[in-house]
C-alpha positions in Angstrom: 0.0 0.0 -0.1 2.8 2.3 0.9 4.5 1.8 -2.6 1.3 2.6 -4.4 0.9 5.8 -2.3 4.5 6.9 -3.1 3.9 6.0 -6.8 0.8 8.2 -6.9 2.8 11.1 -5.3 5.5 10.7 -8.0 2.9 10.7 -10.8 1.2 13.5 -9.5 4.4 15.5 -9.0 5.5 14.9 -12.6 3.2 17.6 -14.1 4.0 19.9 -11.4 7.8 19.8 -12.3 6.9 20.3 -16.0 4.8 23.3 -14.9 7.6 24.8 -13.0 9.8 24.4 -16.0 7.3 26.1 -18.4 6.8 28.9 -15.9 10.5 29.5 -15.6 10.8 29.3 -19.4 7.9 31.8 -20.1 9.1 34.1 -17.3 12.8 34.1 -18.4 12.9 33.2 -22.0 9.3 33.5 -23.4 9.7 37.2 -24.1 11.9 36.5 -27.0 11.9 32.7 -27.7 9.1 30.4 -28.7 8.5 26.7 -28.4 6.5 26.6 -31.6 7.7 25.6 -34.9 8.8 29.0 -36.1 11.3 31.5 -34.8 10.4 35.0 -33.8 12.0 38.0 -35.3 14.4 38.4 -32.4 15.2 34.9 -31.3 15.2 31.3 -32.7 12.6 28.8 -31.7 13.6 26.4 -29.0 11.3 23.6 -29.9 13.6 20.6 -30.2 16.7 22.6 -29.2 18.2 19.9 -27.1 20.3 17.7 -29.5 20.1 20.2 -32.3 23.3 21.7 -33.8 24.0 25.1 -32.5 22.9 27.9 -34.8 21.2 25.5 -37.1 17.7 26.7 -37.8 17.3 28.1 -41.3 14.6 30.5 -40.4 16.8 32.6 -38.0 19.9 34.8 -38.6 22.2 33.9 -35.8 25.1 35.9 -34.6 28.6 35.1 -36.1 29.5 34.1 -32.5 27.0 31.3 -32.5 27.5 30.4 -36.1 31.2 29.8 -35.4 30.5 28.0 -32.0 29.9 24.6 -33.4 28.6 21.6 -31.5 25.4 20.6 -30.3 22.9 21.9 -27.7 23.1 19.5 -24.7 22.1 20.0 -21.2 25.7 21.1 -20.4 26.0 23.5 -23.2 22.6 25.0 -22.5 23.7 25.3 -18.8 26.8 27.1 -19.8 25.1 29.5 -22.3 22.4 30.3 -19.9 24.9 30.9 -17.1 26.9 33.5 -19.2 26.0 33.9 -22.8 28.9 36.3 -23.5 31.5 33.8 -22.1 29.9 30.8 -23.9 30.0 32.6 -27.2 31.8 36.0 -27.1 29.9 38.4 -29.5 26.5 36.7 -29.0 23.5 38.8 -29.2 21.8 36.9 -26.4 21.4 39.4 -23.6 19.7 37.4 -20.8 21.6 35.1 -18.4 19.9 32.9 -15.7 22.0 33.3 -12.4 20.1 30.8 -10.4 21.1 27.2 -11.1 17.8 25.7 -9.9 16.0 27.9 -12.5 18.4 27.0 -15.2 17.7 23.4 -14.5 14.0 23.8 -14.5 14.3 25.7 -18.0 16.6 22.9 -19.4 14.5 20.1 -18.0 11.5 21.7 -19.7 13.3 22.2 -23.0 14.0 18.5 -22.9 10.2 17.9 -23.1 9.7 20.3 -26.2 10.2 18.1 -29.1 
């Protein structure tokens, strides 16, 4: 019985964690980025960003800094970028950093669900 109760709590908590990440994304990133199929005029769509080559969407004009970065968006690279975009890719036009590691993790976890 106890295991069933714990399982129910874990199942119920799952959407709450996703909601926290969506809220963190919308508050911190949603002013510029979307998680829809198309990019906005000021920022690329982050739909499917985890696992995607950096600066690879054809409908967005990336900065030379990101075009020259190479690599793939992983949890680690997203964390580094969100921590300090100017250090990750000097010359990037990304202005917003996310100082709180817990909020960065919520955003990255959420981005892992947006396929």
